[in-house]
C-alpha positions as CSV (number, residue, x, y, z in Angstrom):
1,X,28.7,-201.4,-46.9
2,X,28.2,-201.8,-50.7
3,X,31.3,-201.6,-52.7
4,X,31.5,-201.6,-56.5
5,X,34.3,-202.7,-58.7
6,X,34.0,-201.1,-62.1
7,X,36.3,-202.8,-64.6
8,X,36.8,-200.7,-67.7
9,X,38.2,-202.0,-70.9
10,X,37.9,-203.5,-74.4
11,X,37.7,-207.3,-74.3
12,X,39.3,-207.4,-77.8
13,X,42.1,-205.0,-77.0
14,X,44.7,-207.4,-75.4
15,X,45.9,-205.7,-72.1
16,X,43.3,-203.0,-72.5
17,X,40.8,-205.7,-71.4
18,X,42.4,-205.8,-67.9
19,X,39.6,-204.0,-66.0
20,X,36.9,-205.7,-67.9
21,X,38.4,-209.2,-67.3
22,X,39.0,-208.4,-63.6
23,X,35.4,-207.5,-63.1
24,X,34.2,-210.6,-64.9
25,X,36.3,-212.8,-62.6
26,X,36.1,-210.9,-59.3
27,X,34.0,-212.4,-56.5
28,X,34.2,-211.2,-52.9
29,X,31.7,-210.7,-50.1
30,X,30.3,-207.2,-50.0
31,X,31.4,-206.4,-53.6
32,X,29.4,-206.0,-56.8
33,X,31.7,-206.3,-59.9
34,X,30.6,-204.6,-63.2
35,X,32.6,-205.1,-66.4
36,X,32.1,-202.2,-68.9
37,X,33.5,-200.6,-72.0
38,X,33.3,-197.2,-70.3
39,X,32.1,-195.4,-67.2
40,X,29.3,-193.6,-68.9
41,X,27.7,-197.0,-69.9
42,X,27.0,-197.9,-66.3
43,X,26.4,-194.7,-64.4
44,X,22.7,-195.5,-64.0
45,X,23.5,-198.9,-62.5
46,X,26.1,-197.4,-60.1
47,X,23.6,-194.7,-59.0
48,X,20.9,-197.2,-58.3
49,X,23.3,-199.3,-56.2
50,X,24.2,-196.3,-54.0
51,X,27.6,-197.7,-53.1
52,X,29.8,-196.2,-50.4
53,X,32.9,-197.0,-52.5
54,X,33.5,-197.4,-56.2
55,X,36.9,-198.8,-57.4
56,X,37.5,-198.1,-61.1
57,X,40.2,-200.3,-62.7
58,X,41.5,-199.6,-66.2
59,X,44.7,-200.0,-68.2
60,X,46.7,-196.8,-67.9
61,X,49.8,-195.8,-69.8
62,X,52.0,-194.3,-67.0
63,X,55.4,-194.8,-68.5
64,X,56.1,-197.7,-65.9
65,X,57.1,-201.3,-66.5
66,X,54.2,-203.5,-67.8
67,X,52.0,-204.8,-64.9
68,X,52.8,-201.9,-62.6
69,X,49.8,-201.0,-60.5
70,X,49.1,-197.5,-59.2
71,X,46.3,-195.6,-57.4
72,X,45.6,-192.6,-59.6
73,X,44.4,-189.1,-58.6
74,X,40.7,-188.7,-59.4
75,X,41.1,-185.1,-60.8
76,X,43.4,-184.3,-63.7
77,X,44.8,-187.8,-64.3
78,X,46.4,-187.8,-67.7
79,X,46.9,-191.6,-67.5
80,X,43.3,-192.7,-67.6
81,X,40.4,-191.4,-69.7
82,X,37.7,-193.5,-68.2
83,X,35.3,-192.4,-70.9
84,X,35.0,-193.3,-74.5
85,X,33.9,-189.7,-75.2
86,X,36.7,-188.0,-73.3
87,X,34.5,-186.7,-70.6
88,X,36.3,-186.2,-67.3
89,X,36.0,-189.2,-65.0
90,X,35.5,-187.1,-61.9
91,X,32.5,-185.4,-63.6
92,X,30.9,-188.6,-64.6
93,X,31.2,-190.2,-61.2
94,X,30.0,-187.1,-59.4
95,X,26.8,-187.3,-61.4
96,X,26.1,-190.8,-59.9
97,X,26.4,-189.5,-56.3
98,X,29.2,-191.9,-55.3
99,X,30.7,-191.0,-51.9
100,X,34.2,-192.4,-52.4
101,X,36.0,-193.3,-55.6
102,X,39.4,-194.9,-56.0
103,X,41.0,-195.1,-59.4
104,X,43.5,-197.9,-60.1
105,X,45.6,-198.0,-63.3
106,X,47.7,-200.9,-64.5
107,X,50.4,-200.3,-67.1
108,X,49.7,-202.4,-70.2
109,X,52.2,-204.2,-72.3
110,X,50.2,-204.9,-75.4
111,X,47.2,-202.9,-76.6
112,X,47.0,-204.5,-80.0
113,X,43.9,-206.3,-81.2
114,X,43.1,-209.8,-79.9
115,X,42.2,-211.6,-76.8
116,X,44.4,-212.6,-73.8
117,X,46.4,-210.5,-71.4
118,X,50.2,-210.4,-71.3
119,X,51.8,-212.4,-68.5
120,X,52.7,-209.2,-66.7
121,X,49.2,-207.8,-66.8
122,X,47.7,-211.2,-65.9
123,X,49.9,-211.3,-62.8
124,X,48.8,-207.7,-61.9
125,X,45.1,-208.8,-62.3
126,X,45.7,-211.7,-59.8
127,X,47.5,-209.4,-57.3
128,X,44.9,-206.7,-57.6
129,X,42.0,-209.2,-57.1
130,X,43.6,-210.5,-53.9
131,X,44.2,-207.0,-52.5
132,X,40.6,-205.8,-53.3
133,X,39.1,-209.0,-51.8
134,X,41.1,-208.6,-48.6
135,X,40.4,-204.9,-48.2
136,X,44.0,-203.9,-48.7
137,X,43.6,-201.2,-51.4
138,X,45.7,-198.8,-49.4
139,X,48.7,-201.1,-50.0
140,X,48.8,-200.0,-53.6
141,X,51.3,-197.3,-54.3
142,X,50.0,-193.9,-55.5
143,X,51.3,-192.5,-58.8
144,X,54.0,-190.1,-57.5
145,X,54.8,-186.7,-59.1
146,X,57.9,-188.0,-60.9
147,X,55.8,-190.8,-62.4
148,X,53.0,-188.3,-63.3
149,X,55.4,-186.2,-65.3
150,X,56.3,-189.3,-67.3
151,X,52.7,-190.5,-67.8
152,X,51.5,-190.6,-71.4
153,X,47.9,-189.5,-72.3
């Protein structure tokens, strides 16, 4: 089974670089990791790979403590844009023919300009990498309705 980790982010946006940096560092059997600035930039690559699973990781402002990790709903998630042009992530990924998509958001602490992740987000990156490599994605909590109501677009 081919699995793709699609790490989204701006490498010069401090904690916004989380997904990008995770994909740069991530190595695990059966996985292909792709760092990108946005989903639309790699749709062709994802479609050619024909993965059974795509995990999209991005910084997501959810109103939680910095470094909090949540699985996000694919449709209607206000916490993650996934596209630099504001196109719905579900639409973009459906165009690539992906069978299963999991969205993972990590609460950023610092989205200012510069390089380097905050300690909280760096710790989340390490934990997330370990969970993905060991196939334990289901251990990540989902964003619950109370948290969704607090999420900031």
